[in-house]
C-alpha positions in Angstrom: 1.5 10.4 -19.1 0.9 9.0 -22.5 3.3 11.6 -24.0 5.9 10.7 -21.4 5.6 7.1 -22.4 6.2 8.1 -26.0 9.3 10.0 -25.1 10.5 7.1 -23.0 10.1 4.7 -26.0 11.8 7.0 -28.4 14.8 8.3 -26.3 15.6 5.6 -23.8 16.5 1.9 -23.8 13.3 1.1 -21.8 10.4 0.3 -24.2 6.9 -0.2 -22.9 6.5 -2.8 -25.7 8.7 -5.2 -23.7 7.0 -7.3 -21.1 9.9 -6.9 -18.6 9.7 -3.1 -18.8 5.9 -3.0 -18.8 5.5 -5.2 -15.7 8.8 -4.5 -13.7 10.1 -1.2 -15.0 13.2 -3.2 -15.9 14.0 -3.4 -12.2 16.0 -0.1 -12.4 14.0 2.5 -10.5 15.9 4.6 -8.0 15.0 4.9 -4.3 13.6 8.4 -4.5 11.0 7.5 -7.1 10.3 4.2 -5.3 9.6 6.2 -2.1 7.3 8.6 -4.0 5.5 5.6 -5.5 5.1 4.0 -2.0 3.7 7.3 -0.7 1.3 7.5 -3.6 0.2 3.9 -3.7 -0.4 3.8 0.1 -2.4 7.1 0.0 -5.8 5.7 -0.6 -9.1 7.6 -0.4 -9.2 6.0 3.1 -5.9 7.6 4.0 -7.4 11.0 3.6 -11.0 10.3 4.5 -10.9 7.5 7.1 -8.0 9.1 8.9 -10.0 12.4 9.2 -13.0 10.4 10.3 -11.1 8.8 13.2 -9.7 12.2 14.0 -13.3 13.5 14.3 -14.3 10.4 16.4 -11.3 10.0 18.7 -9.4 13.3 18.6 -5.6 13.4 18.3 -5.2 9.7 18.9 -7.1 8.9 15.6 -4.6 10.5 13.2 -1.6 9.2 15.1 -2.8 5.6 15.3 -3.9 5.7 11.6 -0.4 6.8 10.6 1.6 4.6 13.0 -0.5 1.5 12.5 0.0 1.5 8.8 3.6 2.8 8.6 5.0 -0.2 10.5 4.1 -2.6 7.7 5.9 -0.4 5.1 9.0 -0.3 7.3 8.9 -4.1 7.9 8.4 -4.7 4.2 11.9 -3.3 3.6 13.2 -6.6 5.1 11.2 -8.6 2.6 12.2 -6.3 -0.2 15.9 -7.0 0.5 15.8 -10.6 1.8 13.3 -12.1 -0.5 12.9 -10.2 -3.7 16.6 -9.3 -4.2 18.4 -12.3 -2.4 16.1 -15.3 -2.6 14.1 -14.6 -5.8 15.7 -11.8 -7.8 14.0 -12.5 -11.1 10.4 -13.1 -9.9 7.5 -11.0 -11.3 5.1 -11.6 -8.4 5.5 -13.0 -4.9 3.0 -15.7 -6.0 5.6 -17.2 -8.4 7.7 -18.0 -5.3 4.8 -19.8 -3.6 4.1 -21.7 -6.8 7.7 -22.8 -7.2 8.0 -23.9 -3.6 4.6 -25.4 -2.9 2.8 -26.2 -6.1 -0.7 -25.6 -7.4 -3.0 -25.8 -4.3 -1.0 -23.2 -2.3 -0.6 -21.1 -5.4 -4.3 -21.0 -6.1 -5.2 -20.3 -2.5 -2.8 -17.3 -2.3 -3.9 -16.0 -5.7 -7.3 -15.8 -4.1 -5.9 -14.0 -1.1 -4.0 -11.5 -3.4 -7.0 -10.8 -5.7 -9.4 -10.4 -2.7 -6.9 -7.9 -1.3 -6.7 -6.0 -4.6 -10.5 -6.0 -5.0 -11.1 -4.7 -1.5 -8.5 -2.0 -1.8 -9.5 -0.9 -5.2 -13.3 -0.8 -4.5 -12.6 1.1 -1.3 -10.9 3.8 -3.4 -13.9 4.2 -5.6 -16.4 3.9 -2.8 -14.8 6.7 -0.7 -13.9 8.9 -3.7 -17.3 8.7 -5.3 -19.0 9.4 -1.9 -17.1 12.7 -1.4 -17.5 13.6 -5.1 -21.2 13.2 -4.8 -21.3 15.1 -1.5 -19.3 18.1 -2.8 -20.6 18.4 -6.3 -23.9 16.6 -6.6 -22.5 14.2 -9.2 -24.1 10.9 -9.6 -22.3 8.4 -7.4 -22.5 5.6 -9.9 -21.2 7.7 -12.7 -18.2 8.7 -10.5 -17.5 5.1 -9.7 -17.1 4.2 -13.4 -15.5 7.4 -14.6 -12.7 7.5 -12.1 -10.9 4.3 -13.3 -11.4 5.1 -17.0 -8.6 7.5 -17.5 -6.3 5.5 -15.2 -6.7 2.4 -17.3 -5.8 4.5 -20.4 -2.4 5.6 -19.2 -1.5 2.4 -17.4 -2.3 0.4 -20.6 0.1 2.6 -22.6 2.8 3.1 -20.0 3.0 0.1 -17.7 4.7 0.2 -14.3 7.1 3.0 -15.0 4.2 5.3 -16.1 2.5 4.6 -12.7 5.7 5.7 -11.0 5.9 8.9 -12.9 2.2 9.6 -12.4 2.7 8.7 -8.7 5.4 11.4 -8.5 3.2 14.1 -10.1 0.2 13.2 -8.0 2.3 13.2 -4.8 3.6 16.7 -5.7 0.1 18.0 -6.0 -1.0 16.1 -2.9 1.7 17.6 -0.7 1.1 21.2 -2.0 -2.6 21.0 -1.3 -2.2 19.4 2.1 0.2 22.2 3.1 -2.3 24.7 1.8 -5.0 23.2 4.1 -2.6 23.1 7.1 -1.3 26.7 6.7 -4.8 28.0 6.1 -6.3 26.3 9.2 -3.5 27.0 11.6 -2.2 30.4 10.3 -4.7 32.5 8.4 -8.3 31.1 8.9 -10.7 33.5 10.6 -12.4 30.5 12.1 -9.2 28.9 13.7 -6.0 30.7 12.7 -3.6 29.2 15.2 -2.8 26.0 17.2 -3.8 27.9 20.3 -7.3 28.7 19.0 -7.7 25.1 17.7 -6.8 23.9 21.2 -9.5 26.1 22.8 -12.1 25.0 20.3 -11.2 21.3 20.9 -11.4 21.7 24.7 -14.8 23.3 24.3 -16.0 20.5 22.0 -14.8 17.9 24.5 -17.1 19.5 27.1 -20.1 19.7 24.8 -19.7 16.2 23.1 -17.2 14.2 25.2 -15.6 11.2 23.6 -16.5 8.0 25.4 -13.4 6.2 26.5 -11.2 9.2 26.3 -9.6 10.7 29.4 -12.1 13.4 30.6 -13.8 13.0 27.3 -11.1 15.1 25.7 -10.1 15.3 22.1 -6.5 16.2 23.0 -5.3 13.0 24.6 -3.8 9.7 23.5 -5.7 8.0 26.4 -8.4 6.9 24.0 -9.7 3.4 24.4 -11.5 3.3 21.1 -8.4 5.0 19.5 -6.2 2.2 20.8 -8.7 -0.5 19.5 -8.6 1.2 16.1 -4.8 1.2 16.2 -4.8 -2.6 16.7 -7.2 -3.1 13.9 -5.1 -0.8 11.7 -2.0 -2.9 12.5 -3.8 -6.1 11.5 -5.5 -4.7 8.4 -2.4 -2.9 7.2 -0.4 -6.1 7.4 -2.7 -7.8 5.0 -2.9 -4.9 2.6 0.9 -4.6 2.4 2.1 -8.2 2.5 -0.6 -9.6 0.3 -0.9 -6.7 -2.1 1.2 -7.3 -5.3 1.4 -3.5 -5.7 4.0 -3.4 -2.9 5.9 -6.4 -4.2 5.8 -4.7 -7.6 7.7 -1.7 -6.2 10.3 -3.9 -4.5 10.8 -5.9 -7.8 11.2 -2.6 -9.7 13.7 -1.1 -7.4 17.5 -1.3 -7.7 18.8 -4.1 -5.4 21.3 -1.9 -3.5 18.7 0.8 -2.7 15.5 -1.2 -2.1 15.8 -1.0 1.7 16.5 2.7 1.6 13.4 3.3 -0.6 11.0 1.5 1.7 12.4 3.1 4.9 12.2 6.6 3.3 8.8 5.8 1.8 7.4 4.7 5.1 8.6 7.8 6.9 7.3 10.1 4.1 3.9 8.3 4.1 3.5 8.8 7.8 3.2 12.5 7.2 0.1 12.1 5.0 -2.5 10.9 7.5 -0.8 12.5 10.4 -0.6 16.0 8.9 -3.8 15.9 6.9 -6.2 14.5 9.6 -4.5 16.4 12.5 -5.8 19.4 10.5 -9.0 18.3 8.7 -10.3 15.8 11.2 -9.7 18.1 14.2 -11.1 21.1 12.3 -14.3 19.2 11.8 -14.6 18.8 15.5 -13.7 22.4 16.2 -16.1 23.9 13.7 -19.2 21.6 14.2 -21.0 24.4 16.0 -20.0 27.1 13.5 -22.8 28.4 11.2 -20.4 27.8 8.2 -20.3 24.1 8.9 -22.3 22.2 6.2 -24.5 20.3 8.7 -25.1 23.2 11.1 -27.1 23.3 13.4 -26.9 19.6 13.5 -23.9 17.4 14.1 -22.8 15.1 11.3 -24.5 11.7 11.5 -22.6 8.5 12.2 -23.2 7.3 8.7 -21.8 10.5 7.2 -18.7 10.2 9.3 -18.3 6.5 8.5 -18.6 7.4 4.8 -15.6 9.6 5.2 -17.2 13.0 5.0 -15.5 14.7 8.0 -12.7 16.1 5.7 -15.2 17.3 3.2 -17.2 19.2 5.9 -14.1 20.8 7.3 -12.8 21.8 3.9 -16.1 23.4 3.0 -16.3 25.2 6.4 -12.7 26.5 6.2 -12.5 27.6 2.6 -16.0 27.3 1.0 -16.1 26.3 -2.6 -12.3 26.6 -3.0 -11.8 24.2 -0.1 -14.2 21.7 -1.7 -12.4 22.0 -5.0 -9.0 21.6 -3.4 -10.2 18.5 -1.6 -11.7 17.1 -4.8 -8.3 17.5 -6.6 -6.3 15.9 -3.8 -8.8 13.1 -3.5 -8.6 12.5 -7.3 -4.8 12.4 -7.0 -5.0 9.8 -4.3 -7.6 7.6 -5.9 -6.0 7.6 -9.4 -2.5 6.9 -8.1 -3.5 4.0 -5.9 -5.8 2.7 -8.6 -3.0 2.6 -11.1 -0.9 0.6 -8.7 -3.7 -1.9 -8.2 -4.4 -2.2 -11.9 -0.8 -3.1 -12.8 -0.6 -5.4 -9.7 -3.6 -7.4 -10.7 -2.5 -7.4 -14.3 0.8 -9.0 -13.3 -0.9 -11.7 -11.3 -3.3 -12.5 -14.0 -0.6 -12.5 -16.7 2.2 -14.4 -14.9 0.4 -16.5 -12.3 -2.7 -17.4 -14.3 -2.2 -17.0 -18.0 1.5 -17.9 -18.3 1.4 -20.6 -15.5 -1.8 -22.5 -16.4 -3.0 -21.4 -19.9 0.1 -20.7 -22.0 3.4 -21.6 -20.4 5.4 -20.7 -23.5 3.7 -17.4 -24.1 5.7 -14.9 -26.2 6.4 -11.4 -25.0 3.7 -10.1 -27.4 1.2 -12.5 -25.8 2.2 -11.3 -22.3 1.9 -7.6 -23.3 -1.5 -8.2 -24.9 -2.9 -10.1 -21.9 -1.5 -7.4 -19.5 -3.5 -4.8 -21.5 -6.7 -6.8 -21.4 -6.4 -7.6 -17.7 -5.8 -3.9 -16.8 -9.1 -3.0 -18.6 -10.9 -6.0 -17.1 -9.9 -5.2 -13.5 -10.9 -1.5 -14.0 -14.4 -2.8 -14.8 -14.3 -5.3 -11.9 -13.3 -2.8 -9.3 -16.1 -0.5 -10.4 -18.7 -3.3 -10.2 -17.7 -4.2 -6.7 -17.9 -0.6 -5.6 -21.4 -0.4 -7.1 -22.3 -3.6 -5.1 -21.1 -2.1 -1.8 -23.0 1.1 -2.5 -26.2 -0.8 -3.3 -26.2 -2.9 -0.2 -25.3 -0.1 2.1 -21.6 -0.9 2.9 -19.6 2.3 3.4 -15.9 3.1 3.6 -15.7 2.7 7.4 -17.3 -0.7 7.4 -15.2 -2.1 4.6 -12.0 -0.7 6.1 -12.6 -2.3 9.5 -13.6 -5.7 8.1 -10.9 -5.9 5.4 -8.2 -7.2 7.7 -10.1 -10.1 9.1 -10.8 -11.4 5.6 -7.2 -11.4 4.4 -5.2 -11.5 7.7 -4.9 -15.3 7.8 -2.7 -15.3 4.7 -0.2 -12.7 6.0 2.3 -14.8 8.0 2.0 -18.0 5.9 2.9 -15.9 2.8 5.8 -14.2 4.6 7.0 -17.6 5.9 6.8 -19.1 2.5 9.5 -16.7 1.3 11.6 -16.3 4.4 11.4 -19.5 6.5 13.0 -22.6 5.1 11.2 -24.9 7.5 7.6 -24.1 6.6 5.9 -27.0 4.8 3.3 -27.0 2.1 0.7 -28.2 4.5 1.7 -25.5 7.1 1.4 -22.8 4.5 -2.0 -23.9 3.2 -3.6 -24.7 6.5 -2.2 -21.5 8.1 -4.0 -19.3 5.4 -7.2 -21.3 5.3 -7.6 -21.8 9.1 -6.7 -18.2 9.8 -9.3 -17.0 7.4 -12.0 -19.3 9.0 -11.0 -18.2 12.5 -11.3 -14.5 11.6 -14.8 -15.0 10.1 -16.0 -17.1 13.1 -14.6 -14.7 15.7 -16.1 -11.7 13.9 -19.6 -13.0 13.5 -19.8 -14.7 16.9 -18.6 -11.6 18.7 -21.2 -9.5 16.9 -23.9 -12.1 17.8 -23.0 -12.5 21.4 -21.9 -9.0 22.2 -24.7 -7.1 20.3 -27.4 -9.7 20.1 -27.7 -10.0 16.3 -25.9 -10.0 12.9 -26.7 -6.8 11.0 -24.7 -4.5 8.8 -24.4 -2.2 11.8 -23.3 -4.7 14.4 -20.8 -6.4 12.2 -19.1 -3.0 11.4 -18.6 -2.1 15.1 -15.2 -2.0 16.7 -15.2 -5.0 19.0 -16.4 -7.6 16.5 -14.0 -6.4 13.9 -11.2 -6.3 16.5 -11.9 -9.9 17.4 -12.0 -11.0 13.8 -8.8 -9.1 12.9 -6.8 -10.5 15.8 -8.1 -14.1 15.3 -7.3 -14.0 11.6 -3.8 -12.6 11.8 -2.7 -14.6 14.9 -4.2 -18.0 13.9 -2.4 -18.0 10.6 1.2 -18.1 12.1 0.2 -20.4 15.0 -1.3 -23.0 12.7 1.5 -22.7 10.1 4.3 -23.0 12.6 2.6 -25.9 14.6 1.9 -27.9 11.5 5.3 -27.3 10.0 7.1 -28.4 13.1 4.8 -31.3 13.8 5.1 -32.7 10.3 8.5 -31.4 9.1 10.2 -31.9 5.7 13.3 -34.0 5.7 15.5 -31.1 4.7 15.2 -27.3 4.9 14.1 -25.6 1.7 16.9 -24.9 -0.8 16.6 -21.2 -1.7 18.7 -21.8 -4.8 15.4 -23.2 -6.3 13.7 -19.8 -6.0 16.8 -17.9 -7.1 16.5 -19.9 -10.3 13.0 -18.6 -11.1 13.1 -17.1 -14.7 16.8 -17.8 -14.8 16.7 -19.2 -18.3 14.9 -16.1 -19.4 17.3 -13.7 -17.6 16.0 -10.3 -17.2 14.8 -9.8 -20.8 11.7 -11.0 -22.7 11.7 -14.6 -23.6 9.2 -17.3 -24.3 10.9 -19.6 -21.8 8.5 -20.7 -19.1 11.2 -20.3 -16.4 8.7 -19.0 -13.8 6.0 -21.4 -14.6 7.4 -24.9 -14.1 5.4 -26.6 -11.4 7.0 -28.3 -8.4 7.8 -32.0 -8.5 4.8 -33.6 -6.9 6.9 -36.4 -5.4 8.8 -33.9 -3.1 7.2 -33.3 0.3 6.4 -30.0 1.8 8.7 -27.2 1.1 11.2 -29.1 -0.9 9.1 -29.0 -4.1 11.1 -26.9 -6.6 10.3 -27.0 -10.3 12.1 -29.2 -12.8 13.7 -26.3 -14.7 14.4 -24.5 -11.4 16.3 -27.6 -10.1 18.4 -27.6 -13.2 19.1 -23.9 -12.9 19.8 -24.0 -9.2 23.2 -25.6 -9.7 24.4 -22.4 -11.3 23.1 -20.2 -8.5 25.1 -21.0 -5.4 24.4 -19.2 -2.1 23.0 -16.1 -3.7 26.3 -15.2 -5.3 25.2 -15.6 -8.9 25.2 -12.5 -11.0 22.0 -11.5 -12.8 22.3 -9.1 -15.7 20.1 -7.5 -18.2 21.0 -7.7 -21.8 23.5 -4.9 -22.5 23.1 -2.8 -25.6 26.7 -2.5 -27.1 25.8 1.0 -28.1 24.4 2.0 -24.7 25.5 5.2 -23.1 27.2 5.0 -19.6 23.8 5.7 -18.1 22.2 2.7 -19.9 25.1 0.5 -19.2 24.8 1.2 -15.5 21.1 0.2 -15.7 22.2 -3.1 -17.2 24.8 -3.9 -14.7 24.7 -7.0 -12.5 21.8 -6.7 -10.0 23.1 -9.0 -7.3 25.8 -8.0 -4.9 25.7 -10.6 -2.0 27.8 -8.6 0.4 25.9 -5.4 -0.2 22.6 -7.1 0.1 23.7 -8.7 3.4 24.5 -5.3 4.7 21.2 -3.9 3.5 19.3 -6.7 5.1 20.9 -5.9 8.5 20.1 -2.2 8.0 16.5 -3.1 7.1 16.1 -5.3 10.2 17.6 -2.7 12.5 15.8 0.4 11.2 12.4 -1.2 10.7 12.5 -2.7 14.2 13.7 0.5 16.0 11.2 2.8 14.1 8.3 0.4 14.6 8.9 0.2 18.4 9.1 4.0 18.6 5.9 4.5 16.7 3.7 1.9 18.4 5.3 1.6 21.9 7.6 4.4 22.9 5.5 7.4 21.9 1.9 6.4 22.4 1.8 3.9 25.3 3.4 6.1 28.0 0.9 8.8 27.2 -2.0 6.3 27.1 -1.2 4.7 30.5 -0.4 8.0 32.2 -3.8 9.3 31.1 -2.1 12.5 29.9 -4.3 15.3 28.5 -2.4 17.7 26.3 -1.6 21.2 27.5 -1.9 24.1 25.1 1.9 24.2 24.7 2.2 20.5 24.1 -0.6 20.6 21.5 1.1 23.4 19.8 4.3 21.4 19.7 2.3 18.4 18.3 1.0 20.6 15.5 4.5 21.9 14.7 5.8 18.3 14.5 3.1 17.5 12.0 4.2 20.4 9.9 7.8 19.4 10.1 7.0 15.8 9.2 5.0 16.9 6.1 7.9 19.1 5.0 10.3 16.1 5.5 7.9 13.8 3.5 7.7 16.4 0.8 11.5 16.5 0.5 11.7 12.7 0.3 9.0 12.2 -2.3 9.4 15.4 -4.3 12.9 16.7 -4.1 14.9 13.5 -3.8 13.6 11.8 -7.0 14.7 14.9 -9.0 18.1 15.2 -7.5 18.7 11.5 -8.2 18.0 11.8 -11.9 19.7 15.1 -12.8 22.3 13.2 -14.8 19.6 11.4 -16.8 17.7 14.7 -17.5 20.9 16.2 -18.9 21.6 13.2 -21.1 17.9 13.0 -22.2 17.9 16.6 -23.2 21.0 16.0 -25.3 19.3 13.1 -27.1 16.2 15.2 -27.9 18.4 18.1 -29.3 20.3 15.6 -31.5 17.1 14.2 -32.7 15.7 17.6 -33.7 19.0 18.5 -35.3 18.7 15.5 -37.6 15.2 16.6 -38.7 
């Protein structure tokens, strides 16, 4: 990746020494690579490990609800990617700049906290799950693994910035898809232990009789009538909302994408990502169930303990049973790909927040590009250390991946809707935004702890990590936020709706290039009430940006090739963005309803238990979806950039000819 960054700096117009390129990839990334980046960034250690754990615990409903419950947010984010980042704030570096420009310091600080807590929880989960599996499969010291994993990631992110994370995301996704298909084909086609969907079905039916799942129809592993699976699906919807809408890593990809293709990138990325937990855990999670009584299973003759499953070891056990040492090695590789890709996204996301929302806003408003790059590098290394320290803390006090995953949503859920309203609803007030986030957070904590106390009789690490307390906390947090925000905003409204020209003018004086102008860092006028508080510079610039029709351009190199000139073209096309917004609303709505209502609920309420033929079809669909996801995230990025590769090769040849 370091070598690729060198080639980029030498042979393209995009230099990693420029702040805009380092933090936003010059807002020029095509949809295929954005989609691959989404797949990679959303493929945490938990995506592979926790999805397999819920597959082991709940049967086929676990993989489905894990995939559907976290895909909906990616699809929905396509609306924000178009409406907000490209229409209402096309020059922002972070979503927090919009909150600052609209509401001022208090709201800005509160949502910086929400964002950083989200990043810390996500990043430390990566290390916690990755190190647990590495220690289990290799005997490595878990604390050494926690610190070693982010070290190499920090190195290439410091040198390459956001575009390097995209390129690394692509290579990691390629390896991830290949190994996942390797596991799937081995388990369902050639394994002497399973070898076919029919044999897997028979083993799962037998397992359902020996160790029936409480709350599942007939205790079966092959039914979507799973009470605990449905509860997990609701928790997944709540937690996933926070980790998408409050994670700067997702905003970073929307900011980096080309305006006309941002919606397409998120729709394709969501559909491709669905294949990861669905395909992987329908294989590895169910294989762990099917092979528990097999002498080759690592815990034989005992069942895995609850703590081992909660730590995410179901996939490790099935890999070792199916393929021995080669299976363990393959799982280590795929897990390393997942952890490092997501870690790189979190590092550059936190770096952007600390650089633009803390350093440039409060410490040095007229920071030079050199200042911004230096601070970005320092913050990447600093957060690499912080994420490792938090993972060590969780490990020391006994918090595992499962506990952290279930609790995460109730901590950050209160900020989801107030943050979304801040950048979509022109009637939300400053007070509504602040109180929505804070009260939602408080409601989540209260509901979580009180349910654990009343329902289970005490507050322990065990009781607070169970499903019902975490379900109550997640629902209270994510639902209280919008209720309070809307109620306060309507009860104490601003005199006028918010003027989005103010946020469209963020960084307007700096354009798309590097500048010392503090365009994004001018605080709102404190005399304006609620949502009407735009910055002084923003107010001046707003007059030049009417109704989203202004054209934003990058500085064009007069000697640029046609490829480079296209990358520097105007980024706003109001008519095209309006069409893209409608497409985003329609597709995200339809696909979300299909995933969380049309497919699972009829099978849940009908208490349907899969027949052998239906289960075989279910497995075939998982294979087809993985192949579709592989095409989107592996083939599409290459086909989109064939012209660039041809031009790039010509430049390299000319350079060698000169020497």
